[in-house]
N, C-alpha and C positions, 0 to 999 in steps of 0.2 A: 379396484377392479374399473371402476368410471373411469375414471385419470388415465388408464392404460388404453381403454377404448377408444377416449378422446384423442389422444399422443398417437395411435393407431390412425384415425381417419384424419387427422390434420398434417400426419407426416410429409405430405407431397407439397404442403404450402411453406413448409420452411424451409429458407435460405436454398432451394436447388439450383438455383441460378448463379451460385460460388462455387465456384470446385473445391473438391474434397480431397484431402491429399492422407492417405494414411500411413500414420504415424506408430512407429511401435511404442507400445505403452510398458509401463513398469509400476506397478502400485506399490506404495511405501505405508505400513501399516505397523500398529504395535500391539498385538493380541488383540482383547477386548477394550483396549484403550482408543478412545479417537485421537488423531494426530492432525496437527496442522503446521501454519507458518507463520501467516500473517500478511501483510499488505502487498503490493504489487510492484511500490516502489525502492523494493531492496531483494538483491538478489540471494537467495540460501547456499546457493552452492559456493566451494572455497575457492582459492585463487588458482590451484592448481585442479579443481575441478573432480577432486579425491571424495569430496566429502557434502553432504546436503543437510543443514539445519532443521530441526524441527522442535515441535512441542509436544508431549503425550500428556492427556489428561484421562484420570479412570473415572471421571465422573460423568454424569450426564451433559452431553454437548447439545442439548435443545432447550436447557434452562438458564436464563440468563442469571439466574443466581450464584453460579458456580465461577464467574467471575471475578479474580483475587482470591480464589481456594490455591491451594497449593498445586503445581503445575509443572511437570519434568522439563525439563531442557536437554536435547541430547543430536545427533547427527545418525547418518546412515553413510555407512564405507563405502563407495560407489569402488573402489577399486578392488575388491574382495569378491570370490568365486561369487556370481550370481544367485544359483541354486541355496547355497549355505549361507553366506552373510548378508546379500545386499538389503533384503529386509528385516535385518536387525535392527533396530533402535537400540543406539548406543548412548546410556543416560551420563550428559555431564556433571548438571548441577540442576536447581530447582528455582523455584520464584514464588511470590503470591502476588506479583504485580503485572496484572495483564487483563487484555479485555478481547470479545470476540473476535472483531474486525482487525485488530492492529496487533495483538498478541501484547508480548513484554518489549517490543522493539528489539527483538533479537536480531541482531547483524553482525557481520564480521567485523574485524578491526581492519580499517583499512590498509594503516601501516603493517599490518602480519596477516594477513586476510586468510593463511593457511592453519592457521595455531589458534590465534586469539578471538574470542567473541566478546561479546557488548551487551548486557541485558537490562532491563529494569528490575528494581526489588527492593522490597521493602527493610529499612534498615534504622531499630529504635524509633520504629513511628513514624518513618520518613521516607519521602519518597528519595530514592537514590538508584545508582547505577554501580554494574561491575562490569570489569575488564578481567575474563577468565582466562587461562591459558591453558588448552587441552595436554599440552606435553608435561608441563608441568602440575599439571591437575590440580589447580591452586588459583583464587582470587589474585590477581598483580596487581590491580589498583581501585579504587574504589572515590565515586564521586558523591557528593552531597546534593545533586539534582538529577531526576530521571532526565533522560535522553527520548528527544522526538527523532532528529536526524544527526548523520556527521557528515562535515565536509569531505569529498573525495579526497583530498591529502591527507586527512586524520587530525588536523591541527585546532579545528574547531567543530562546536556541536551546539546546535539552537535546540531550546527546551521552551514550556509554558505551564500553565496550570492544569495539570491534567484531573486535579479534582472539579476545577470548573467544566472544561471538557466533557467529562465522565458525566456530571449533572444536565449538562444544557443539548448532549450529544450521547446517548448512551450507546456502548459499542465502541465507543472510540476514547475513552478516557478510563480512569481508574474511580472507585467508589469506597476504599477503605476509611482517607481522611475526610474531614467535610470541608467543604468549601469555604473558604474564609471570606469570599468575595460574594458570597450569596448574597447580601441585600444592597450591592451594588448593579443597576444595569449594564454601566460602562466604567469601570474603576480607573485609576488613573496610577495605581501604582502594579498595575500587572499586563502581562500583554506576551510579547516575545523575547527572551533572553538568550545572548549569545556567551558561548563559553567555551575558554579555551582549555583544551584537553592536556595541554601540559601544567599549567596551574591549577587549573579548576575552578580561577577565576570566572565571574560571572556578570552582567552587565543588562539590565534591560534597554533595547533599541527600539522597539516598536509599544507607543502605550495603545491600549484598547479607549482608553477614553480619546486619545486624538482621533484614532479612527472613526467612532463614532461620530466625532464634528462633520470630519468631512460627509459622511453617510447621511448626518441627519437623523440619529438613529438615537440618540441619547436617552430615550423613553423605551428602550427596546432591552431586551438580554442580549448582548454583544459578547461573541467567543473567536477564537482562533482555531483555523485547523489545516493539515496539510500542507507542512513547511517541506522544502525541500530544497540543497544547495544546486547551484548551478555546476556544471563541468568543471570551471575555471576555480569555482572555490569564492567567486566574489560576489555572489547574488545567492538571496535568499527570497525563493517565491513562498506566498501563503493565502489561504482563503481568510477573511474576515466575514462574519459569519453573523446575521442577527433577527432575531426570532420578537415578531409584533406577540405582546403579550396577551392581547384579545383575540387577534385573528389566530394566531400559532403560526402563521406563514414563515417561512424562513426568507431570509435575501441574503446574497452573498456577492461580495467584491473579489474581485481576483487581481492580488498585487506582487509584484516584485519589489525587493528593499536591495539597493545599492550598496554592501557594506562599505569597498574603499570610499564611497562618496557621501555617505549616510544621506542618501536620496532613496526616498518611497513613487515607486513608478504605479499607476492604476492601470493594470491592464485591461478589465472587462467590470462594467457595472449597470451594463444593460440587459444583457439576458445571462440565462441559467448554465454555469459554467461547474461540471460536475467533475471531473477527473482528469489528472495532465500527468505529462512527464516531458524534462527535458531533452532538445533536440540537439544542441549545441549551447556556446557561452551565450548567445543572445536571441535565442529560439525557443517556442516551448509549441507541445501539440496537445491539444487540448480538445474534450467532449462538451459541445455544447446544445442546447435546445433552442433553437431557433424560428420562431413562429410555430410553435409546437411539433418541429420535428427534431432529432436528435445527428449530430452530425461530428466530425472532426474537423478541426480549426488549427492553423499555425499562427501563434503570435509572436511576431516580430518586435525584438525591443530594438530603436534606430533612434534617431533624432526625433522620431514620434512612433507612436506603435502601430502597426501595420496588420492588419488580420485578412488570412486565406483562407478560402474553404479547401478541404482536401476531397477531390473528389473517388470515394471509393461505395462500391456496393454493402455499406453496411447501416443501417439505420436505429441502431439502438446506442444507450449508452454503454459505455466501455472503461477497462481500467487499460491505458498505454501504456508501453515499455518500448521504449528505444533499442536497435539491436545492437549491443557493443561494437561489431564490425562492420557496420552500413547503416548510416544514421538518415537514410531514406526506407527503410525496413521498420516496421512495428508489429508488436506482438498486443493484441486484444483480447478480451472476453465479449461473449455476446450478449450475454445477461441474462437472467431465466425468462424464458416466453409463459405464454400460456398454458404448455404442453409441461410445462415445470424442467423442460430443456434448457441447459446451457451449453456454449459451445466456446472454441480455444481459434484464433483466428490471425494469420499474418497478412500483412498488405504493404505496399510498395507505394510510396508515397506521390512516385513521381510520375508510376507509371496506372496505377489506382488497380494493379493486379492484386487480387485479394485470394489468400487459399483457405480455408476449414481444416483445422489440423484433426479436429475430435471434437465430439459433444459426451456432454455427459446431464445423466438425470437427478434433479435436487428433489428430494420428495419435500410435501408442502409443509412439514415442521419447521425446517430450514428455512425461517423468514423472520422480517424485523429485526429484532437486537441479533438473535443469535443464527440470522442466514448466513448460507455459505456460498459466499462470491468465490470463483475461481480464482482471480487474483493471478493471472499468470505471470511468470517470470523469467527471464532469460538466464541461461549460465552463461559466462564471463567468454564463449566462445563464438557463439550464435546457433550453437549444435545441438544444445537442449533445452526443455522448457518444463517447469515444473508449477504444478498447481494445486490448490487445495479442493478436495472433490469428496464425494458422497461413495462408500463402499460397503456393501453389506449392510447398510444400514446406521454408520458412523462415518464421522470425518475420517479422510486419508487424504493420502499427498500422490501425487502422480507424474512421471515423467514423460515424457514423448522425446524421442531420438528420431532420426531420421528426417529431420528437419528439411524441409526445401525452401528457399527463401526466393518468392515473387522475383520475376528478371527486373532487373535495372530497364530504364530506358536507351533503348539501343539510337546513339545519332547518327 
């Protein structure tokens, strides 16, 4: 009751200077189960837009210990009659290798994005991954490593030590198998591995020990998170993170690795970088905290790294995603405020025009490791948005349609 009174009293101070655009909403649920997708760097929409991937769990969705229990993997068919079929979760398979923030790395196979899905799974007590064909209703390929991200052309994947990630950043890795590097601050045999999706071969391309030497963090707990390929498949971005064992303070260096030239480029080491997305082959948009204030910045990877501030009326951290049909337009969330409201916004980086598409209340019990960030994601046409939300006391997904993109700069 008190929080609802507080929300009412503070309503008129929350982003009222930003225009609101009413969008059509369709919630995706599964009976008493909780439903979600995962992170903001992958789209759940199939190539033709007919299906939306999701995971469905029958357990308590505010209990961190439910990570890596059995969870169903499936989809919603958007082409069926909305009243009868649209909200029906269709199970494909299941896994027990997932976390609350990034799921099981569920995604469409880039080379067959209408039929084949990729996800992480535990096989014979080892972290692995599968490619599953919906039409054949069977696993068509298995890998002896878990996948973090896949290049847009489907040729390569990047992976890391998910046990180390789960130990040092709960909610982002896996906790089934022990971290064999737990007694090492900066292991020499661990880091980022590049995998060939055709042969299954892997090679270590970035060593944590090398990164710790650059950061002078050899006496801290070092790990890697948030890997992502560039649109042209030739670069791999990532965070090198280290935690001071005494103060527990986290520090982040933001890197790009050029695969073709075997070259590591440091984008940022002086300020806090939280989330990001690729704009084009040489440009990244990131949320950064500068002098105590959050903002959006472009990093241009040229003969030197150039950082530019994007002037928009958003002052909170967010999870950005570049529009697939217009790389000047971005989708992001507003993060949970003191009223426990989160919102989804679209902005134009050239004009600064910003529109709030919708807002959602996130109950207080969804915080910490089990928080429900919206993680909004475009479909492949820029016409729909999918996000993870709370509906009737449990996780659900929502699809927003009738999206109006902020206008471009008129020259």
